[in-house]
ROSE-4610 file (N, C-alpha, C; in Angstrom, 1 decimal, always signed):
// ROSE-4610
residu = [M/M/M/K/K/K/V/V/V/E/E/E/V/V/V/K/K/K/N/N/N/L/L/L/D/D/D/A/A/A/A/A/A/N/N/N/V/V/V/G/G/G/D/D/D/V/V/V/E/E/E/L/L/L/N/N/N/D/D/D/A/A/A/I/I/I/F/F/F/N/N/N/L/L/L/D/D/D/P/P/P/R/R/R/E/E/E/D/D/D/I/I/I/L/L/L/H/H/H/R/R/R/V/V/V/V/V/V/T/T/T/W/W/W/Q/Q/Q/L/L/L/E/E/E/K/K/K/R/R/R/R/R/R/A/A/A/P/P/P/A/A/A/R/R/R/A/A/A/T/T/T/R/R/R/E/E/E/R/R/R/S/S/S/D/D/D/V/V/V/A/A/A/R/R/R/T/T/T/G/G/G/K/K/K/K/K/K/F/F/F/G/G/G/R/R/R/Q/Q/Q/K/K/K/G/G/G/G/G/G/G/G/G/V/V/V/A/A/A/R/R/R/H/H/H/G/G/G/D/D/D/R/R/R/R/R/R/A/A/A/P/P/P/V/V/V/F/F/F/I/I/I/G/G/G/G/G/G/G/G/G/K/K/K/A/A/A/H/H/H/G/G/G/A/A/A/R/R/R/A/A/A/R/R/R/D/D/D/F/F/F/G/G/G/H/H/H/D/D/D/L/L/L/N/N/N/K/K/K/K/K/K/I/I/I/R/R/R/A/A/A/L/L/L/G/G/G/L/L/L/K/K/K/M/M/M/A/A/A/L/L/L/S/S/S/A/A/A/K/K/K/V/V/V/K/K/K/A/A/A/G/G/G/S/S/S/L/L/L/T/T/T/V/V/V/I/I/I/D/D/D/N/N/N/L/L/L/D/D/D/V/V/V/K/K/K/E/E/E/G/G/G/K/K/K/T/T/T/K/K/K/V/V/V/L/L/L/A/A/A/G/G/G/Q/Q/Q/L/L/L/E/E/E/K/K/K/L/L/L/G/G/G/L/L/L/G/G/G/K/K/K/A/A/A/L/L/L/F/F/F/I/I/I/D/D/D/G/G/G/D/D/D/A/A/A/I/I/I/N/N/N/V/V/V/S/S/S/F/F/F/A/A/A/R/R/R/A/A/A/S/S/S/S/S/S/N/N/N/I/I/I/V/V/V/G/G/G/V/V/V/N/N/N/V/V/V/L/L/L/P/P/P/A/A/A/I/I/I/G/G/G/A/A/A/N/N/N/V/V/V/Y/Y/Y/D/D/D/I/I/I/L/L/L/R/R/R/A/A/A/D/D/D/A/A/A/L/L/L/V/V/V/L/L/L/T/T/T/R/R/R/A/A/A/A/A/A/V/V/V/E/E/E/K/K/K/L/L/L/E/E/E/A/A/A/R/R/R/F/F/F/N/N/N/G/G/G]
num = [1/1/1/2/2/2/3/3/3/4/4/4/5/5/5/6/6/6/7/7/7/8/8/8/9/9/9/10/10/10/11/11/11/12/12/12/13/13/13/14/14/14/15/15/15/16/16/16/17/17/17/18/18/18/19/19/19/20/20/20/21/21/21/22/22/22/23/23/23/24/24/24/25/25/25/26/26/26/27/27/27/28/28/28/29/29/29/30/30/30/31/31/31/32/32/32/33/33/33/34/34/34/35/35/35/36/36/36/37/37/37/38/38/38/39/39/39/40/40/40/41/41/41/42/42/42/43/43/43/44/44/44/45/45/45/46/46/46/47/47/47/48/48/48/49/49/49/50/50/50/51/51/51/52/52/52/53/53/53/54/54/54/55/55/55/56/56/56/57/57/57/58/58/58/59/59/59/60/60/60/61/61/61/62/62/62/63/63/63/64/64/64/65/65/65/66/66/66/67/67/67/68/68/68/69/69/69/70/70/70/71/71/71/72/72/72/73/73/73/74/74/74/75/75/75/76/76/76/77/77/77/78/78/78/79/79/79/80/80/80/81/81/81/82/82/82/83/83/83/84/84/84/85/85/85/86/86/86/87/87/87/88/88/88/89/89/89/90/90/90/91/91/91/92/92/92/93/93/93/94/94/94/95/95/95/96/96/96/97/97/97/98/98/98/99/99/99/100/100/100/101/101/101/102/102/102/103/103/103/104/104/104/105/105/105/106/106/106/107/107/107/108/108/108/109/109/109/110/110/110/111/111/111/112/112/112/113/113/113/114/114/114/115/115/115/116/116/116/117/117/117/118/118/118/119/119/119/120/120/120/121/121/121/122/122/122/123/123/123/124/124/124/125/125/125/126/126/126/127/127/127/128/128/128/129/129/129/130/130/130/131/131/131/132/132/132/133/133/133/134/134/134/135/135/135/136/136/136/137/137/137/138/138/138/139/139/139/140/140/140/141/141/141/142/142/142/143/143/143/144/144/144/145/145/145/146/146/146/147/147/147/148/148/148/149/149/149/150/150/150/151/151/151/152/152/152/153/153/153/154/154/154/155/155/155/156/156/156/157/157/157/158/158/158/159/159/159/160/160/160/161/161/161/162/162/162/163/163/163/164/164/164/165/165/165/166/166/166/167/167/167/168/168/168/169/169/169/170/170/170/171/171/171/172/172/172/173/173/173/174/174/174/175/175/175/176/176/176/177/177/177/178/178/178/179/179/179/180/180/180/181/181/181/182/182/182/183/183/183/184/184/184/185/185/185/186/186/186/187/187/187/188/188/188/189/189/189/190/190/190/191/191/191/192/192/192/193/193/193/194/194/194/195/195/195/196/196/196/197/197/197/198/198/198/199/199/199/200/200/200/201/201/201/202/202/202/203/203/203/204/204/204/205/205/205/206/206/206/207/207/207]
x = [+73.7/+75.0/+74.9/+75.1/+75.0/+76.4/+76.4/+77.7/+77.5/+78.4/+78.3/+78.4/+77.6/+77.6/+78.2/+79.2/+79.9/+79.7/+80.0/+80.1/+81.5/+81.8/+83.2/+84.0/+83.4/+84.2/+84.4/+84.2/+84.4/+83.5/+82.4/+81.4/+80.4/+80.0/+79.0/+77.6/+76.9/+75.6/+74.5/+74.8/+73.8/+74.4/+73.6/+74.1/+73.2/+73.7/+73.0/+73.0/+72.0/+71.9/+72.4/+73.5/+74.0/+73.5/+73.1/+72.6/+73.7/+73.5/+74.5/+74.8/+73.8/+73.9/+74.9/+75.2/+76.0/+77.4/+77.3/+78.4/+79.1/+78.5/+79.1/+79.3/+79.8/+80.2/+81.7/+82.0/+83.4/+84.0/+85.0/+85.6/+86.4/+86.2/+87.0/+87.9/+89.2/+90.2/+90.0/+89.5/+89.3/+88.3/+87.2/+86.1/+86.6/+87.2/+87.8/+88.8/+89.6/+90.6/+89.9/+88.9/+88.2/+87.6/+87.0/+86.3/+87.3/+88.4/+89.4/+90.1/+90.3/+90.9/+90.0/+88.7/+87.7/+87.6/+87.7/+87.6/+88.8/+90.0/+91.2/+91.3/+90.8/+90.8/+89.8/+88.7/+87.7/+88.1/+89.1/+89.7/+90.6/+91.1/+92.1/+91.3/+91.9/+91.3/+91.6/+90.7/+91.1/+92.1/+93.0/+94.0/+93.4/+93.7/+93.1/+94.0/+93.3/+94.0/+94.5/+95.7/+96.3/+95.9/+95.8/+95.4/+96.6/+96.4/+97.4/+97.1/+97.9/+97.9/+96.5/+95.8/+94.5/+93.4/+93.7/+92.7/+92.7/+93.8/+94.0/+93.2/+92.4/+91.6/+92.4/+93.2/+93.9/+93.8/+94.1/+93.9/+94.8/+94.2/+95.0/+95.6/+95.5/+96.0/+97.5/+98.1/+99.6/+100.0/+100.9/+101.2/+102.5/+103.2/+104.4/+104.7/+105.6/+105.9/+106.7/+106.5/+107.1/+108.6/+109.1/+110.5/+110.9/+112.1/+112.6/+112.5/+111.8/+111.6/+112.7/+113.6/+114.7/+114.3/+113.1/+112.7/+112.1/+111.8/+111.2/+109.9/+109.5/+108.3/+107.1/+106.5/+105.4/+104.1/+103.2/+101.9/+100.9/+100.9/+99.9/+100.4/+99.6/+100.1/+99.9/+99.3/+99.0/+100.2/+101.3/+102.5/+103.0/+103.5/+104.0/+105.1/+105.8/+106.9/+106.4/+105.2/+104.6/+103.9/+104.0/+103.2/+101.7/+101.0/+99.5/+99.3/+100.4/+100.2/+99.9/+99.6/+99.3/+100.5/+100.3/+101.4/+101.8/+103.1/+103.6/+103.5/+102.9/+102.9/+102.3/+101.1/+100.5/+99.9/+99.5/+98.9/+97.5/+97.1/+95.8/+94.9/+93.6/+92.6/+92.5/+92.6/+92.4/+91.5/+90.7/+89.8/+90.2/+90.6/+91.2/+90.1/+88.9/+87.9/+87.3/+86.7/+86.0/+84.8/+83.8/+82.6/+82.7/+81.9/+81.9/+80.4/+79.9/+78.6/+78.2/+77.0/+76.6/+76.5/+76.1/+76.0/+77.4/+78.5/+79.8/+80.3/+79.9/+80.3/+79.6/+78.4/+77.7/+78.3/+78.5/+79.1/+80.5/+81.3/+82.6/+82.5/+81.5/+81.3/+80.9/+80.0/+79.6/+80.8/+81.6/+82.8/+83.8/+84.0/+84.9/+84.4/+83.1/+82.5/+82.7/+82.5/+82.6/+84.1/+85.0/+86.4/+86.8/+86.3/+86.6/+86.0/+84.8/+84.2/+85.0/+85.4/+86.2/+87.6/+88.1/+89.4/+89.4/+88.1/+87.9/+88.2/+88.2/+88.5/+87.3/+86.1/+84.9/+84.3/+84.1/+83.5/+82.2/+81.2/+79.9/+79.8/+79.5/+79.5/+78.0/+77.6/+76.3/+76.1/+77.0/+77.0/+78.4/+78.6/+79.9/+79.9/+79.1/+79.1/+80.3/+81.1/+82.3/+82.0/+82.3/+82.0/+82.8/+82.0/+82.6/+83.4/+83.4/+84.2/+85.7/+86.2/+87.6/+88.5/+89.6/+90.5/+91.1/+91.4/+92.1/+91.1/+89.8/+88.8/+88.7/+88.6/+88.5/+89.7/+90.9/+92.2/+92.2/+91.7/+91.6/+90.6/+89.5/+88.5/+89.0/+89.7/+90.2/+91.2/+92.0/+93.0/+92.3/+91.2/+90.4/+89.8/+89.4/+88.9/+90.0/+91.2/+92.3/+92.3/+91.9/+91.8/+92.9/+93.6/+94.6/+94.2/+94.7/+94.3/+92.9/+91.9/+90.5/+89.6/+88.7/+87.7/+86.4/+85.8/+84.5/+83.4/+82.3/+81.2/+80.0/+79.4/+78.2/+77.0/+75.8/+74.6/+74.4/+73.3/+73.1/+74.1/+74.6/+75.5/+76.6/+77.7/+78.8/+78.5/+78.7/+78.6/+79.6/+79.0/+79.9/+80.9/+80.5/+81.5/+82.6/+82.3/+83.4/+84.2/+83.7/+84.5/+85.4/+85.0/+85.9/+87.0/+86.6/+87.6/+88.6/+88.2/+89.1/+89.9/+89.7/+90.4/+91.9/+92.4/+93.8/+94.4/+93.7/+94.2/+94.6/+95.8/+96.4/+95.8/+95.4/+94.9/+93.5/+92.7/+91.3/+90.5/+89.7/+88.9/+87.4/+86.5/+85.1/+84.3/+83.3/+82.5/+81.0/+80.1/+78.7/+78.5/+77.4/+77.1/+77.0/+76.6/+76.5/+77.9/+78.9/+80.3/+81.1/+80.5/+81.2/+81.7/+83.0/+83.5/+84.6/+84.8/+85.7/+87.1/+87.7/+89.1/+89.4/+88.6/+88.8/+88.6/+87.6/+87.4/+88.6/+89.1/+90.2/+91.5/+91.7/+92.9/+93.0/+91.9/+91.9/+92.2/+93.0/+93.3/+92.0/+91.1/+89.9/+88.7/+87.6/+86.3/+85.4/+84.8/+83.9/+82.6/+81.5/+80.2/+79.3/+78.5/+77.5/+76.3/+75.4/+74.1/+73.4/+73.4/+72.8/+73.4/+74.8/+75.5/+75.0/+74.9/+74.5/+73.1/+72.2/+70.8/+70.9/+71.6/+71.7/+72.3/+73.4/+74.0/+73.1/+72.4/+71.5/+70.3/+69.8/+68.7/+69.2/+70.5/+71.1/+71.1/+71.4/+71.5/+70.2/+69.3/+68.0/+66.9/+67.4/+66.4/+66.6]
y = [+144.1/+144.6/+144.6/+145.8/+145.9/+145.8/+145.1/+144.9/+145.1/+145.8/+146.1/+144.7/+144.7/+143.6/+144.1/+143.3/+143.7/+142.6/+142.9/+141.9/+141.5/+140.6/+140.2/+141.2/+142.3/+143.4/+144.5/+144.2/+145.1/+146.3/+146.2/+147.3/+147.1/+148.1/+148.0/+147.8/+146.8/+146.5/+146.5/+147.0/+147.1/+146.7/+146.3/+145.8/+144.7/+144.0/+142.9/+143.0/+142.6/+142.6/+141.3/+141.3/+140.0/+139.9/+138.6/+138.3/+138.5/+139.3/+139.6/+138.3/+137.4/+136.2/+135.2/+135.4/+134.5/+135.2/+136.5/+137.2/+138.2/+138.3/+139.4/+138.9/+137.7/+137.1/+137.4/+137.3/+137.4/+136.0/+135.8/+134.5/+134.0/+132.8/+132.2/+131.1/+131.3/+130.4/+128.9/+128.8/+127.4/+126.7/+127.4/+126.7/+126.4/+127.3/+127.1/+126.0/+125.9/+124.8/+123.5/+123.4/+122.1/+121.7/+122.6/+122.2/+121.8/+122.6/+122.2/+120.9/+120.6/+119.3/+118.2/+118.4/+117.3/+117.1/+118.2/+118.0/+117.2/+117.6/+116.9/+115.4/+115.2/+113.8/+112.9/+113.6/+112.8/+112.4/+113.2/+112.8/+111.6/+111.3/+110.2/+108.8/+108.0/+106.7/+105.8/+104.9/+104.1/+103.0/+102.7/+101.7/+100.3/+99.5/+98.1/+97.2/+96.4/+95.4/+94.3/+93.7/+92.5/+91.3/+90.2/+89.0/+88.4/+88.3/+87.6/+86.2/+85.5/+84.0/+83.6/+84.3/+83.8/+84.1/+84.9/+85.3/+84.4/+83.7/+82.9/+81.6/+81.3/+80.1/+78.9/+78.2/+77.1/+76.0/+74.8/+73.7/+73.9/+73.6/+73.6/+72.3/+71.3/+70.0/+70.0/+69.3/+69.2/+68.3/+68.8/+68.2/+67.4/+67.3/+66.5/+66.0/+65.0/+64.5/+65.5/+65.3/+66.2/+66.0/+64.8/+64.5/+63.6/+63.7/+62.7/+63.1/+64.2/+64.6/+65.4/+65.9/+66.7/+68.1/+68.5/+69.9/+70.5/+71.8/+72.5/+71.9/+72.0/+71.4/+72.4/+72.5/+73.4/+72.7/+73.5/+73.0/+73.0/+74.1/+74.2/+75.0/+75.1/+75.8/+77.3/+77.8/+79.2/+80.1/+79.5/+80.2/+81.1/+82.3/+83.3/+82.8/+81.7/+81.2/+80.5/+80.1/+79.3/+80.2/+79.8/+80.5/+80.4/+81.5/+81.5/+81.6/+81.7/+81.9/+83.3/+83.5/+84.9/+85.7/+87.0/+88.0/+88.3/+88.3/+88.6/+90.1/+90.5/+91.9/+92.7/+92.3/+93.0/+94.3/+95.1/+96.4/+96.2/+97.1/+97.1/+98.0/+97.7/+98.6/+99.9/+101.0/+102.3/+103.2/+104.0/+104.9/+106.3/+107.2/+108.5/+109.5/+109.3/+110.3/+110.4/+111.5/+111.7/+112.5/+112.4/+113.1/+114.5/+115.4/+116.8/+117.2/+117.9/+118.3/+119.2/+118.9/+119.7/+121.2/+121.5/+123.0/+123.6/+122.9/+123.4/+123.5/+122.5/+122.6/+123.8/+124.0/+125.2/+126.5/+126.5/+127.8/+128.0/+127.0/+127.2/+127.8/+127.3/+127.8/+129.3/+129.6/+131.0/+131.9/+131.4/+132.2/+132.3/+131.3/+131.4/+132.5/+132.5/+133.6/+134.9/+135.0/+136.3/+136.8/+135.8/+136.2/+136.8/+136.3/+136.9/+138.3/+138.5/+139.8/+140.8/+140.5/+141.3/+141.6/+140.7/+140.9/+141.7/+142.0/+142.8/+142.0/+140.6/+139.8/+139.0/+139.5/+139.0/+139.9/+139.2/+140.0/+139.2/+140.0/+139.4/+139.8/+138.8/+138.9/+138.6/+139.3/+139.1/+137.7/+137.3/+135.9/+135.6/+134.4/+134.0/+133.6/+134.3/+134.0/+134.6/+133.8/+134.2/+134.0/+135.1/+135.0/+133.9/+133.0/+131.8/+130.9/+131.1/+130.3/+130.4/+131.6/+131.7/+132.1/+131.4/+131.6/+133.0/+133.5/+134.8/+135.9/+135.7/+136.8/+136.8/+135.6/+135.5/+136.1/+135.8/+136.2/+137.8/+138.4/+139.9/+140.4/+139.7/+140.1/+140.0/+138.9/+138.7/+139.8/+140.2/+141.3/+142.6/+142.9/+144.1/+144.0/+142.8/+142.7/+142.6/+142.5/+142.4/+141.1/+140.0/+138.7/+137.8/+137.1/+136.1/+134.7/+134.3/+133.0/+133.2/+132.7/+133.0/+131.8/+131.7/+130.6/+131.2/+130.7/+131.2/+130.2/+130.7/+129.8/+130.3/+129.3/+129.6/+129.0/+129.0/+128.5/+127.0/+126.5/+125.1/+124.3/+124.9/+124.2/+125.2/+124.7/+125.6/+126.1/+127.3/+127.9/+127.2/+126.6/+125.8/+126.6/+127.8/+128.7/+129.1/+129.4/+129.8/+128.6/+127.5/+126.3/+126.0/+126.1/+125.9/+126.9/+128.1/+129.2/+129.2/+128.8/+128.9/+127.6/+126.6/+125.3/+125.4/+126.3/+126.5/+127.7/+128.3/+129.4/+128.9/+129.0/+128.5/+129.4/+128.7/+129.5/+129.8/+129.5/+129.8/+128.5/+128.4/+127.3/+127.7/+126.7/+127.1/+125.9/+126.2/+125.2/+125.6/+124.6/+124.9/+125.3/+125.9/+126.4/+125.3/+124.1/+122.9/+122.5/+122.8/+122.3/+123.3/+124.5/+125.4/+124.8/+125.0/+124.4/+125.3/+125.1/+126.0/+125.9/+124.8/+124.6/+125.4/+125.2/+125.8/+127.3/+127.8/+129.2/+129.9/+129.3/+129.9/+129.8/+128.8/+128.6/+129.6/+130.1/+131.1/+132.5/+133.2/+134.6/+135.5/+135.1/+135.9/+134.9/+135.4/+134.6/+135.4/+134.7/+135.4/+134.6/+135.3/+134.6/+135.3/+134.5/+135.0/+135.3/+136.0/+136.3/+135.0/+134.1/+132.8/+132.0/+132.2/+131.5/+132.1/+133.4/+134.1/+133.6/+133.5/+133.0/+131.6/+130.7/+129.3/+129.2/+129.9/+129.8/+130.3/+131.4/+131.9/+130.9/+130.3/+129.3/+128.1/+127.7/+126.5/+126.7/+127.8/+128.1/+128.4/+129.0/+129.3/+128.1/+127.1/+126.0/+124.9]
z = [+112.4/+111.9/+110.3/+109.7/+108.3/+107.7/+106.5/+105.8/+104.4/+103.7/+102.3/+101.5/+100.4/+99.5/+98.2/+97.7/+96.5/+95.5/+94.2/+93.2/+92.9/+92.0/+91.8/+91.2/+90.7/+90.1/+91.1/+92.4/+93.6/+93.6/+92.9/+93.0/+94.1/+94.8/+95.8/+95.2/+95.6/+95.0/+96.1/+97.3/+98.4/+99.7/+100.6/+101.9/+102.4/+103.4/+104.0/+105.5/+106.2/+107.7/+108.2/+109.0/+109.5/+111.0/+111.3/+112.6/+113.7/+114.7/+115.7/+116.5/+116.7/+117.4/+116.8/+115.4/+114.7/+114.3/+113.9/+113.4/+114.3/+115.5/+116.4/+117.8/+117.9/+119.2/+119.5/+120.8/+121.2/+121.1/+120.1/+120.0/+121.2/+121.5/+122.7/+122.1/+122.4/+121.9/+122.4/+123.6/+124.1/+123.3/+123.0/+122.2/+120.8/+120.1/+118.8/+118.8/+119.8/+119.9/+120.0/+120.8/+121.0/+119.7/+119.0/+117.7/+116.7/+116.5/+115.5/+115.8/+117.1/+117.5/+117.2/+117.5/+117.2/+115.7/+114.9/+113.4/+112.9/+113.3/+112.8/+113.2/+114.5/+114.9/+114.2/+113.8/+113.1/+111.7/+111.2/+109.9/+109.9/+111.1/+111.1/+111.0/+110.2/+110.0/+111.2/+111.7/+112.8/+112.4/+113.3/+113.0/+113.1/+112.1/+112.0/+112.8/+113.6/+114.5/+113.7/+114.0/+113.4/+114.2/+113.6/+114.3/+115.1/+116.4/+117.2/+117.4/+118.2/+118.3/+118.7/+119.6/+120.0/+119.0/+117.9/+117.0/+115.7/+115.5/+114.3/+114.4/+113.3/+113.3/+112.8/+113.6/+113.3/+114.4/+114.1/+115.1/+116.3/+117.4/+118.7/+119.0/+118.1/+118.4/+118.4/+119.4/+119.4/+118.2/+117.3/+116.1/+116.1/+117.2/+117.2/+118.6/+118.6/+120.0/+120.8/+122.1/+123.1/+123.0/+122.9/+122.9/+121.8/+121.4/+120.4/+119.0/+118.7/+117.3/+116.7/+117.6/+117.1/+116.8/+117.1/+116.8/+118.1/+118.0/+119.2/+119.6/+120.9/+121.4/+121.2/+120.0/+119.8/+120.1/+120.7/+121.1/+120.0/+119.1/+118.0/+116.9/+115.8/+114.6/+114.7/+115.7/+115.8/+116.2/+116.5/+117.0/+115.9/+116.2/+115.2/+114.3/+114.7/+113.9/+112.6/+112.6/+111.5/+110.5/+109.2/+108.2/+108.5/+108.5/+108.9/+110.4/+111.1/+112.6/+113.0/+114.2/+114.7/+114.7/+114.6/+114.7/+116.1/+116.4/+117.8/+118.0/+119.1/+119.4/+118.3/+117.8/+116.7/+117.1/+116.0/+116.2/+116.9/+117.8/+118.4/+117.7/+117.7/+117.1/+117.9/+117.2/+117.9/+117.1/+117.8/+117.3/+117.8/+116.9/+117.4/+117.7/+117.2/+117.3/+118.7/+119.1/+120.3/+120.1/+121.0/+120.9/+121.3/+120.6/+121.0/+121.0/+122.0/+122.1/+120.9/+120.3/+119.1/+119.4/+120.6/+120.9/+120.9/+121.3/+121.3/+119.8/+119.0/+117.6/+116.9/+117.2/+116.6/+117.1/+118.4/+119.0/+118.3/+118.1/+117.5/+116.1/+115.3/+113.9/+114.0/+114.9/+115.1/+115.5/+116.4/+116.8/+115.7/+114.8/+113.7/+112.7/+112.5/+111.6/+112.2/+113.5/+114.2/+114.2/+114.3/+114.3/+113.0/+111.9/+110.6/+110.5/+111.0/+111.0/+111.8/+113.0/+113.9/+113.3/+112.5/+111.9/+110.6/+110.2/+109.0/+107.7/+107.8/+106.7/+106.2/+106.4/+105.9/+104.7/+103.6/+102.5/+102.0/+101.7/+101.3/+99.8/+99.0/+97.5/+97.1/+96.1/+95.6/+95.0/+94.1/+93.6/+93.1/+92.7/+92.2/+90.7/+89.9/+88.5/+87.8/+87.2/+86.4/+84.9/+84.2/+82.7/+82.1/+81.5/+80.7/+81.6/+82.9/+83.8/+83.5/+83.1/+82.7/+84.0/+84.1/+85.2/+85.2/+84.0/+83.8/+84.3/+83.9/+84.4/+85.9/+86.5/+88.0/+88.7/+88.1/+88.8/+88.8/+87.7/+87.7/+88.7/+88.9/+89.8/+91.2/+91.5/+92.9/+93.2/+92.2/+92.5/+92.8/+92.1/+92.4/+93.8/+94.3/+95.6/+96.7/+96.3/+97.2/+98.0/+97.3/+97.9/+97.4/+98.4/+98.0/+98.4/+99.6/+100.1/+100.8/+100.1/+100.6/+100.5/+101.4/+101.3/+100.9/+99.8/+99.4/+99.8/+100.3/+100.7/+100.0/+99.2/+98.4/+99.1/+98.4/+99.0/+99.0/+98.5/+98.5/+97.7/+96.6/+95.7/+95.3/+94.9/+94.5/+93.1/+92.8/+91.5/+90.5/+89.4/+88.5/+87.8/+87.3/+86.6/+87.6/+88.8/+89.8/+90.1/+90.3/+90.6/+89.5/+88.3/+87.1/+87.0/+87.2/+87.0/+88.2/+89.4/+90.6/+90.7/+89.9/+90.2/+90.0/+89.2/+89.0/+89.7/+90.7/+91.4/+92.8/+93.1/+94.4/+95.5/+96.6/+97.7/+97.7/+96.7/+96.6/+96.7/+97.8/+98.0/+98.0/+97.7/+97.6/+98.2/+99.1/+99.7/+99.7/+99.7/+99.8/+101.3/+101.6/+102.9/+103.9/+103.5/+104.4/+104.8/+104.0/+104.3/+105.1/+105.5/+106.3/+107.6/+107.9/+109.1/+109.7/+111.0/+111.8/+111.2/+111.0/+110.6/+109.3/+108.2/+107.0/+107.0/+107.8/+108.0/+108.7/+109.7/+110.5/+109.7/+108.9/+108.1/+106.9/+106.4/+105.3/+105.8/+104.9/+105.3/+105.2/+104.3/+104.1/+103.9/+104.3/+104.1/+103.3/+102.2/+101.4/+101.3/+101.7/+101.7/+100.6/+99.9/+99.0/+99.9/+99.2/+99.9/+100.3/+99.3/+99.6/+100.8/+100.9/+102.0/+103.4/+103.4/+104.6/+105.0/+104.1/+104.3/+104.8/+104.2/+104.6/+106.0/+106.3/+107.6/+108.7/+108.5/+109.5/+109.7/+108.6/+108.7/+109.4/+109.2/+109.8/+111.4/+111.8/+113.3/+113.9/+113.1/+113.6/+113.5/+112.7/+112.5/+113.5]
């Protein structure tokens, strides 16, 4: 599948051949849902357990008489009513993440890329060089391209001038190719790949 390649000034500078096995699949909602759910759950930090009565390191020796002391009959210092004692009904350790097969994760990313192609919201850019890294210059170029809320994916590393220029533009995000993920791709209104990003993504799946 051939796609036009533009520069940031919206001029056509050639075309690129996209691998149909990556960019021309039929997206499945169930696969995309599984991958997005896995991603979001992996972001959640595990809940830390509190120490209950059995977890506190204090003496178990009975410290008072059973009767005649005028106080409650406590057996040891680990009781929750004492300073340094265990917490009553404390939080349990929980891990919210779950495993997802690597093949499903890879398939989900391919389907997310294909979904953008089928929706007509994929643009391939020659490179992300912005003159002097100026935000005003980039804002004008994005207007020419008709891009608003967009995710830009570059090659091995993010273009420094583009990162500087886009840092103050709301809705514009940029990632290296290694950071491409289903959630961010689906969340963006438009996806923009550089030539280097296309090469890296295809090498990632073919390697």
